[in-house]
C-alpha positions, 0 to 999 in steps of 0.5 A: 440468515433465513430464506425469507431474508435472503430472498428479500436481499436478492430482490433488493439487489435486483431492483438496485441493479436495474435502476443503477446499471453502469449504462444508466450511470454513465449516461448520467455523466459518471466516468468509467474510473468513477464506475470502477471505484463504485463497483469495487466499493462493495467488495471489502477486499478491494480498494476504493482508491487507485494508485494515482489517488495516493501517488501522484508522482512515481519515481524509480530508485536510481541508487542512493535515495534510501535502502529498502530490504526484506532481509532483517539484520542479524542484530534483531532477534527472530522473536522481535515483531520487527523481524517479520517485515521490511527495513527502510533506511534513509539516505538522500530521501527521508520521509515523515514517519510513519511511512505508508506503502501501497500496492499498485491497485492503491490499497495500503500494503503496510507502514514502517515507523521510526525506530532510531538512527543507524549508527553507521550513517546517523540516518533514520531507520524504520520497520513495521511494528516500530513507531506505533505501526502494526506488524507486517509480514514480508512474504504476505506483502510479496504475495499480495503485491503479485495478486492485488497489485498485479505488478509485483511492486509496492509503492513507498509514499515518501513525500506529500505536499499540497495534493502532490505525493511522491512514491518510489516503486520497489520490489517487496523482496530483496534489496533496493537502493543504498543507505550510504 
């Protein structure tokens, strides 16, 4: 970018800032939450949503809802794209696939897609890089959960009904729940 283009951009930014400062916007009736979303909207690495926008109800895993695990089973070869991400096995809770999961800042962490049923229970199992979902990397998800999400958790969106979505809070690394 030329010096002239850079200078024009800075002048424009300064003019916008002075005419649309947070104080003047707040006086126009915008909430602080709206202002936060708007200020993050210009940052391509930030989410414009909040966790409350994607998870209206957050639940703790109490035991047998499902199994979420970061370790891949030994029947999946290391070269398989599914081997780099988490595994989800249904039990009492089984979402519609693909199932999205989010960081605590509301940004999308990844998706798991339907792969087939687990022969032990006959329940659905899902992975990243299955069912049309992109490959994901558990170490990257874990790092981002601490940085972007700030609380170290991911939120599995297991149900959506007429504006209400249920998410379960889990640690990305380790094993949460029980498939049986």
